[in-house]
C-alpha positions in Angstrom: 10.8 -72.5 -55.3 9.7 -70.7 -58.5 6.1 -71.7 -57.8 6.3 -70.1 -54.4 7.8 -67.0 -55.8 5.1 -66.8 -58.4 2.4 -67.3 -55.8 3.8 -64.5 -53.7 4.1 -62.2 -56.7 0.5 -62.9 -57.7 -0.9 -62.4 -54.2 1.5 -59.8 -52.8 -1.3 -57.4 -52.0 -3.3 -59.9 -50.0 -0.2 -61.3 -48.3 1.1 -57.9 -47.4 -2.3 -56.8 -46.0 -2.7 -60.0 -43.9 0.8 -59.6 -42.6 0.2 -56.1 -41.3 -1.0 -57.1 -37.8 1.9 -59.6 -37.4 4.4 -57.1 -38.8 3.3 -54.3 -36.5 3.0 -56.7 -33.5 6.7 -57.4 -34.1 7.5 -53.7 -34.6 5.7 -52.8 -31.4 7.6 -55.4 -29.4 10.9 -54.6 -31.1 10.7 -50.9 -30.6 9.8 -51.3 -26.9 12.7 -53.8 -26.5 15.1 -51.4 -28.1 13.8 -48.5 -26.0 14.4 -50.5 -22.8 17.9 -51.5 -23.9 18.7 -47.9 -24.6 17.5 -47.0 -21.1 20.1 -49.2 -19.4 22.9 -49.8 -21.9 25.7 -49.2 -22.7 27.0 -48.3 -19.3 29.7 -46.1 -20.9 29.4 -43.8 -23.9 29.7 -45.7 -27.2 30.5 -43.8 -30.3 32.3 -40.6 -31.1 31.8 -38.1 -28.3 30.2 -35.8 -27.5 27.1 -36.2 -29.7 27.7 -39.0 -32.2 26.9 -42.1 -30.1 24.8 -43.3 -27.2 25.1 -44.0 -23.5 22.2 -45.6 -21.6 19.9 -43.1 -20.0 20.3 -44.4 -16.5 24.1 -44.6 -16.6 24.2 -41.1 -18.2 21.9 -39.7 -15.5 23.3 -41.7 -12.6 24.6 -38.6 -10.8 21.2 -36.9 -11.1 19.3 -40.0 -10.1 21.6 -40.5 -7.1 20.8 -36.9 -6.0 17.1 -37.6 -6.3 17.6 -40.9 -4.4 19.2 -38.9 -1.6 16.3 -36.5 -1.6 13.8 -39.3 -1.4 15.7 -41.1 1.3 16.4 -38.1 3.6 13.2 -36.2 3.1 10.7 -39.0 3.1 12.1 -42.3 4.3 14.7 -41.9 7.0 16.1 -39.2 9.3 19.8 -39.6 9.9 19.7 -38.3 13.4 16.9 -40.7 14.2 18.7 -43.8 13.1 21.9 -42.8 14.9 20.0 -42.1 18.1 19.2 -45.8 18.2 22.9 -46.7 18.5 23.9 -47.2 22.2 27.5 -46.0 22.8 27.9 -48.6 25.6 26.8 -51.4 23.3 29.3 -50.3 20.7 32.0 -50.3 23.3 31.0 -53.8 24.4 31.1 -55.2 20.9 34.4 -53.6 20.1 36.2 -54.2 23.4 37.7 -57.6 22.7 39.0 -56.5 19.3 40.4 -53.2 20.6 42.2 -54.9 23.5 44.1 -57.2 21.2 44.7 -54.5 18.6 46.0 -52.1 21.2 48.6 -54.7 22.4 49.7 -55.4 18.8 49.9 -51.8 17.8 51.7 -50.8 21.0 54.6 -53.2 20.2 54.6 -52.0 16.6 55.0 -48.4 17.6 57.8 -49.1 20.1 59.6 -51.3 17.5 59.4 -48.6 14.9 60.9 -46.1 17.3 63.7 -48.4 18.3 63.7 -52.2 17.4 65.7 -53.0 20.5 63.5 -51.2 23.0 60.6 -53.6 23.4 62.9 -56.4 24.3 64.7 -54.3 26.9 61.6 -53.0 28.6 60.7 -54.9 31.8 57.6 -57.0 31.4 55.8 -54.9 34.0 56.4 -51.8 32.0 55.1 -53.5 28.8 51.9 -54.5 30.7 51.5 -51.0 32.1 51.8 -49.4 28.6 49.2 -51.8 27.2 46.9 -51.6 30.2 47.0 -47.8 30.2 45.9 -47.7 26.5 43.3 -50.3 27.0 41.8 -48.5 30.0 41.2 -45.3 28.0 40.0 -46.9 24.8 36.4 -47.7 25.9 35.9 -44.1 27.1 37.3 -42.9 23.7 34.8 -45.0 21.8 31.8 -43.8 23.9 32.9 -40.2 23.5 33.2 -40.6 19.7 29.7 -42.2 19.4 28.2 -39.5 21.6 29.9 -36.8 19.5 28.7 -38.4 16.3 25.1 -38.5 17.5 25.3 -34.8 18.6 26.9 -33.6 15.3 25.7 -36.2 12.8 25.2 -33.8 9.9 28.8 -32.6 10.3 30.4 -36.0 10.5 28.2 -38.2 8.2 28.1 -37.3 4.5 25.0 -39.3 3.5 24.9 -37.7 0.1 28.5 -38.5 -0.6 28.0 -42.1 0.4 25.0 -42.5 -1.9 26.7 -40.8 -4.8 29.8 -43.0 -4.4 27.7 -46.1 -4.2 25.6 -45.3 -7.3 27.9 -43.5 -9.7 31.2 -43.9 -11.5 32.4 -47.5 -11.4 29.4 -48.3 -9.3 26.8 -47.2 -11.8 26.1 -50.9 -12.5 24.4 -50.9 -9.1 22.1 -48.1 -10.2 21.2 -50.0 -13.3 20.7 -53.2 -11.3 18.4 -51.4 -8.8 16.1 -50.0 -11.5 15.9 -53.3 -13.3 15.0 -55.2 -10.2 12.6 -52.7 -8.8 10.8 -52.2 -12.1 11.2 -55.8 -13.5 7.4 -56.5 -14.0 6.8 -53.0 -15.6 9.7 -53.5 -18.0 8.3 -56.9 -19.0 5.0 -55.3 -19.5 6.5 -52.6 -21.8 8.0 -55.4 -24.0 4.8 -57.5 -24.2 2.5 -54.5 -24.6 4.4 -53.5 -27.7 3.3 -56.8 -29.2 -0.3 -56.4 -28.2 -0.7 -52.8 -29.2 1.2 -53.4 -32.4 -1.1 -56.2 -33.4 -4.2 -54.2 -32.6 -3.0 -51.1 -34.5 -1.7 -53.4 -37.3 -5.3 -54.8 -37.6 -6.6 -51.2 -37.9 -4.0 -50.5 -40.5 -5.1 -53.5 -42.5 -8.6 -52.2 -42.6 -7.3 -48.7 -43.7 -5.3 -50.4 -46.5 -8.3 -52.3 -47.7 -10.2 -49.1 -48.0 -7.4 -46.9 -49.2 -4.5 -48.9 -50.6 -1.8 -46.2 -51.0 1.8 -47.2 -50.3 2.8 -43.9 -48.8 0.2 -44.3 -46.0 2.2 -47.2 -44.6 5.3 -45.2 -43.3 2.9 -42.7 -41.7 1.0 -45.5 -40.0 4.3 -47.0 -39.0 5.2 -43.8 -37.2 1.9 -43.8 -35.4 2.2 -47.5 -34.4 5.8 -47.0 -33.1 4.9 -43.9 -31.2 1.7 -45.2 -29.7 3.1 -48.5 -28.5 5.8 -46.8 -26.5 3.6 -44.0 -25.3 0.8 -46.2 -24.1 3.1 -48.6 -22.4 4.7 -45.8 -20.3 1.3 -44.3 -19.7 -0.2 -47.5 -18.3 2.7 -48.0 -15.9 2.3 -44.6 -14.1 -1.3 -43.6 -14.7 -3.7 -43.3 -13.2 -2.1 -42.4 -9.9 -5.2 -43.6 -7.9 -7.4 -46.6 -8.7 -10.3 -45.8 -11.0 -13.3 -48.0 -11.6 -14.8 -48.6 -15.1 -17.8 -50.8 -14.5 -16.6 -54.0 -13.0 -12.9 -53.2 -13.7 -10.5 -51.3 -11.6 -7.7 -49.5 -13.5 -4.6 -48.4 -11.7 -1.0 -47.6 -12.8 0.9 -50.8 -12.8 3.9 -49.5 -10.8 1.6 -47.7 -8.3 -0.4 -50.9 -7.8 2.8 -52.6 -6.6 3.7 -49.9 -4.0 4.1 -52.3 -1.0 6.1 -54.8 -3.0 8.3 -52.2 -4.6 8.9 -50.6 -1.2 10.1 -53.8 0.2 12.5 -54.4 -2.7 13.8 -50.9 -2.8 14.4 -50.8 1.0 16.2 -54.1 0.9 18.5 -53.0 -2.0 19.4 -49.7 -0.3 20.0 -51.3 3.1 22.2 -54.2 1.6 24.1 -52.2 -1.0 24.3 -48.5 0.0 23.5 -47.8 3.6 25.2 -50.9 5.0 26.5 -50.9 8.6 30.0 -51.3 7.3 29.9 -48.4 5.0 28.3 -46.2 7.7 30.8 -47.2 10.3 33.8 -46.8 7.9 32.7 -43.2 7.3 31.9 -42.1 10.8 33.7 -44.4 13.3 36.5 -46.6 12.1 38.8 -43.9 10.7 38.2 -41.5 13.5 38.5 -44.1 16.2 41.8 -45.4 14.9 43.3 -41.9 14.8 42.3 -41.3 18.5 43.4 -44.7 19.6 46.8 -44.2 18.0 47.2 -41.0 19.9 46.3 -42.8 23.2 48.8 -45.6 22.6 51.6 -43.1 21.7 50.9 -41.1 24.9 51.0 -44.3 26.9 54.3 -45.3 25.3 55.8 -41.8 26.0 54.7 -41.9 29.7 56.2 -45.4 30.1 59.5 -44.5 28.6 59.7 -41.4 30.8 59.1 -43.6 33.9 61.8 -46.1 32.9 64.7 -43.7 32.3 67.5 -46.0 33.2 66.4 -48.6 30.5 65.0 -46.4 27.8 66.7 -43.1 27.7 70.2 -44.3 27.0 68.7 -46.1 24.0 66.3 -43.6 22.5 64.4 -40.4 22.9 60.6 -40.5 22.6 60.7 -37.1 21.0 60.4 -37.3 17.2 60.1 -34.9 14.3 56.7 -34.2 12.8 57.5 -36.2 9.6 58.4 -39.3 11.6 55.4 -38.9 13.8 53.1 -38.6 10.8 54.6 -41.6 9.1 54.3 -43.7 12.2 50.7 -42.5 12.8 49.7 -43.3 9.2 51.1 -46.8 9.5 49.4 -47.5 12.8 46.1 -46.0 11.6 46.2 -47.9 8.3 46.8 -51.2 10.2 44.0 -50.5 12.7 41.6 -49.4 9.9 42.3 -52.6 8.1 41.8 -54.8 11.2 38.6 -53.3 12.6 36.2 -53.8 9.6 37.6 -57.3 9.0 37.0 -58.3 12.6 34.0 -56.3 13.7 31.1 -58.5 12.4 29.4 -58.4 15.8 29.5 -54.6 15.9 28.2 -54.3 12.4 25.4 -56.8 13.1 24.4 -54.8 16.2 24.5 -51.5 14.4 22.4 -52.9 11.5 19.8 -54.2 13.9 19.8 -51.0 16.0 19.4 -48.7 13.0 16.9 -50.9 11.4 17.2 -49.0 8.1 15.5 -51.6 5.9 12.3 -51.8 7.9 12.1 -48.1 8.5 12.5 -47.3 4.8 9.9 -50.0 3.9 7.2 -48.8 6.3 7.6 -45.1 5.2 8.0 -45.8 1.5 4.8 -47.8 1.2 2.9 -45.0 3.0 4.1 -42.4 0.4 1.5 -40.5 -1.6 1.3 -41.9 -5.2 2.8 -38.8 -6.8 5.9 -39.1 -4.6 6.2 -42.8 -4.9 6.2 -42.8 -8.8 9.3 -40.6 -8.8 11.3 -43.5 -7.5 11.1 -45.4 -10.9 10.0 -42.6 -13.2 13.2 -40.7 -12.7 14.7 -43.2 -15.1 12.3 -42.1 -17.9 10.7 -38.8 -17.3 13.3 -36.4 -18.8 14.0 -38.7 -21.7 10.7 -40.3 -22.4 10.4 -38.3 -25.6 13.6 -40.1 -26.8 12.2 -43.5 -26.1 9.0 -42.7 -27.9 10.8 -41.1 -30.8 12.9 -44.3 -31.2 9.6 -46.2 -31.6 8.3 -43.7 -34.1 11.5 -43.9 -36.2 11.7 -47.6 -36.2 8.0 -47.8 -37.0 8.5 -45.5 -40.0 11.3 -47.6 -41.3 9.2 -50.8 -41.1 6.2 -49.0 -42.7 8.5 -47.8 -45.6 9.7 -51.4 -46.1 6.1 -52.5 -46.2 5.1 -49.9 -48.6 7.9 -50.8 -51.0 6.8 -54.4 -50.8 3.2 -53.5 -51.7 4.3 -51.7 -54.8 7.0 -54.2 -55.8 
């Protein structure tokens, strides 16, 4: 052990100089790795708020990124009125009819029981059938009218921005992080590896400079340059040039831009499966509204039936109720129907998903975007805070260079 120590002491200059490419290869890789981690994590602010600590750039900017995602989706990829025009009201009615018929029968009995637990058993079977039949007869027309109204007033009834924001922010910010990581996975791997390559190259240059000018204080300065350049060059190579450029036999193109078709497919799939899903769209525009109107139909049918069976019903109860009772009963029925429909409407959701065809539509239009528009999809994760990521590399590089300098004069 002493012999090894003496050898290192006697040859510290040579060892330190030869280690420069390896050291800065590691520095380049490490600084880029740290920069990427700082981009995505932590999901929540860690430290002493508001300034002493850190939150991942993407989680911190999730609201802004979701806003930009809405802009890209609505301005370039899909038109809301266009996708809703593909939904046929008659087909929606057909898909929902079996479920609505059964649900109408169940909810009718619940409403009557809530008004008076004895009434349903006292009503003649024919009256019960008429109540249910009356409600079921009107339900299809109600559904068709709702769908037609939605199509005619889509911007008033469908809050696309609200749906996207809800899906990508708050407790759902992990989805935003996951989307960026999946869509940009090859580019992020390149950022890590390029730090090693650039660091090794710049470390070799540093070794030559040290051989000609062996001053310890130059090493921290060179560390800043290495840390800065490895991050800067990696980000630059991902997004530039926007269009392919030939250099002799080689074609040079921004790595992310080169994968436009592949990225478009991934992005469209992630949005269609996690954000603009048939269930989420139907929950916002149809399920809640349909259950409110269906409840009103059932209640009217019950009222008419009770009025027509005075001898049985009126000595037992009055169909008239106060607003508080009405609201309570309505909320109960609506909550029950709202819970039943999504859980049992797989066929409807499958039809709506196929009719709207959001994934294919987004993919076709996204891969046709101009390069400057396309790059915004991933670069929004970096652009405003690129200087922070590059600065991290410079600071870490300076620290390693200082350590190297102290070793050389030790």
